[in-house]
C-alpha angles and dihedrals in degrees: 000000000000112000121238116282092030137087137205114244138169088268095046137268114336134164115284094242092055119097130208127221139160119255095246090065093050103048149002114271121199142133130251121254104218131104126223092250088063093076123107119195091217096042121137097230139058114258116198116208130166098292141065090257113091114220128202132243139182098233138040135215097184134053104173146076110295145166117212135193133178115262097205141346129066091321095058107135093356107068120081134167136184121196142162118199137031119344144131134223142213118255091249094049116098111226118197115197142150095057119201129182086003134070115237094231092049090051091049092052092048096039095049092049098047110022094088090059089046095055090045088068091066097054140045092207123097090237133041121231098198145352121242118207093245091061086067099031096052095042110121114234125197112229119207116186110286095253090053091048088055094047090049092049092047094049093049092043087056091057091045088055090053090051094049091047090052092046093053093045088052093052090048093050092048091051090051089050091051089050091049089050091051092055104031099044094052100042093247086128123033126202118242113272097026128103139153132093119292115241134220116241134184110228096216094050091053096040147059103230116189139162136177107283102238110309093309084218093304111149132186090251086070093058102108131197089223133007149121101302138023115249106215120208133172093258088064090065110106120173092333096312136090116256097220093183090066098042121115120223138227135202126269091254093057091047093051092045091088124021090187093073098039102124130223137182114288095024114141116232128196130178119239098182136044107004094025120216100017108153137202138171120220113245132157095023108163103167138029117300138184139178138262116226096265100066137073122214115212121198127177116245111236093345090297091161144359107273094212091054092052090044087060090047089054090046094050138076089270092074093032089059090047091055092046090052090047092053094044088208097315126109116264111213095180136024112219126202088240086062092050090049089066093056112113128169140162125262136184113269092244135053087224093065092043088054093047091052091045090051093054092051092044091053089052090051091050090052094050090047092052091050090049092051087049089051094050089049092050091050088051090050091051090049090053093047092052093051091051102038099040091054096040096241085129116035128212100201 
């Protein structure tokens, strides 16, 4: 039963005072005329091609408000742009202009949210190779009164601005952290109260480095949705930590099979297959855990260093440059323990200074993580707002 003030239509339930029309009656739909080779990295104007990245060009064909989408390629049904001003477009990019009865920004919001589902109607495949003009022209668009379109656009644009500000702040914080790592992990900048020469150490001589020997008979059939112990694999590494929620489990027998790879908090993990050299430090472990075959565990011998400090070394340019030197330009498909045995780096002379440096970098990571969580929440809020506002379930009148 449709509640009072709403009506059932071919695109779902919408407010009674909203209209429906097809896109071809609301705008001009055409494609650009440029080729990819027309771009100029130093061009004055935006050049829209078949990807999310906006190129530059020296000339412009359009000077107006427009919505654009890729006509083919990997961006089909996924890439959308909104612009006002001078720009040009690739010949396989659709350009929507000359809006009537609909505000361009409102159309962009509705179109980018719903066009993927629209093109799916035209194919049985999971992906779309190309967009035909009719896919856009015949798309049914809800039309709130113009003042409401403007209010919806403003509300969602405000959230977009918040998202953009958070993205820029996160990138700024990451850049600051990278700069701090360049200085603090090499001794170029010393913390107040510390002195003395940094010393070179060999990781393998100061550490116990272990991994699962082969598969030890472990098969994917033994990966459990719940069980006695976590089974950590490289795909569980997320931003230098283990995503415990996505870990598989193994039985108690499998956990007890090899004490060398029984994991504890503050152990350092590094991948040796797949995405080589991904690192994580174990935090928040609240039950037994062991390793899959593609991961090394690194533990300091007799507290010879601060594990978090060495985790940051392994996460930094220091270890990346070591891997690049190791490969000498070729692709490494497996990281052997004999390779890690060659890794040397410098450390502060005291555990206290290592701990102080690790604490500063950990605080930066915590701040970045908090901002990323806020960004994810803001994106969820926007998604919910779009679902409510673009269908009229919530009115801005």
